[in-house]
C-alpha positions as CSV (number, residue, x, y, z in Angstrom):
1,M,111.1,91.4,84.1
2,T,111.6,88.8,81.4
3,R,113.2,85.6,82.5
4,A,115.5,83.5,80.3
5,R,113.3,80.5,80.5
6,D,110.3,82.6,79.3
7,R,112.2,83.4,76.1
8,M,113.5,79.9,75.4
9,P,111.6,76.8,74.4
10,A,111.0,74.4,77.3
11,D,113.5,71.8,76.1
12,E,116.3,74.4,75.9
13,V,116.0,75.9,79.4
14,D,119.3,75.6,81.3
15,P,118.8,74.4,84.9
16,E,121.6,76.7,86.0
17,I,119.7,79.7,84.7
18,V,116.6,78.6,86.5
19,F,118.6,78.1,89.7
20,A,120.3,81.5,89.3
21,E,117.0,83.3,88.8
22,A,115.6,81.6,91.9
23,E,118.7,82.7,93.9
24,I,118.3,86.3,92.6
25,A,114.6,86.3,93.7
26,R,115.5,85.0,97.1
27,A,118.3,87.6,97.4
28,R,115.8,90.4,96.5
29,E,113.4,89.2,99.1
30,T,116.1,89.1,101.7
31,V,117.2,92.6,100.8
32,A,113.6,93.9,100.9
33,Q,113.1,92.4,104.4
34,S,116.4,93.9,105.6
35,I,115.5,97.3,104.3
36,T,112.1,97.1,106.0
37,A,113.7,96.1,109.3
38,L,116.2,98.9,109.0
39,E,113.5,101.5,108.3
40,Q,111.6,100.4,111.4
41,E,114.7,100.5,113.6
42,I,115.6,104.0,112.4
43,A,112.0,105.2,113.0
44,R,112.2,103.8,116.5
45,A,115.6,105.3,117.2
46,F,114.4,108.8,116.2
47,D,111.0,108.6,117.9
48,W,111.0,111.2,120.8
49,R,108.3,109.3,122.6
50,E,110.5,106.2,122.7
51,W,113.3,108.3,124.2
52,I,110.9,109.6,126.9
53,R,109.7,106.0,127.6
54,R,113.3,104.8,128.0
55,G,114.4,107.6,130.3
56,P,111.6,109.8,131.6
57,Y,113.8,111.5,134.3
58,V,116.5,112.3,131.8
59,A,113.9,113.8,129.5
60,V,112.5,116.0,132.3
61,A,116.0,117.1,133.4
62,G,116.8,117.9,129.7
63,A,113.7,119.9,129.3
64,F,114.4,121.8,132.5
65,A,118.0,122.5,131.4
66,V,116.8,123.8,128.0
67,G,114.2,125.9,129.6
68,A,116.7,127.4,132.1
69,L,119.1,128.1,129.3
70,L,116.5,129.8,127.1
71,G,115.2,131.7,130.1
72,S,118.6,133.0,131.0
73,I,119.4,134.0,127.4
74,L,116.0,135.5,126.5
75,G,115.2,136.9,130.0
76,S,118.3,138.9,130.4
77,G,117.0,141.7,128.1
78,R,113.7,142.1,129.9
79,H,115.0,143.5,133.2
80,K,115.5,147.3,133.1
81,H,118.5,148.6,135.0
82,R,117.6,151.3,137.5
């Protein structure tokens, strides 16, 4: 990106422009850091291993409930009526 001070002779560079460009650069860096932190937090929130680490008993109970539900749904057609 071309900066205003790169296009102007050294004696015509406005200090306010230099300050504004520095502020923009700092803002970009802050936004980039915030986005990186947000991406990490989202990845951690949707990591199934993290869920199991936080609540192993809840995970086992949930797996049992899903297995029981699937067993009752899928297993009902296997038994022949006599």
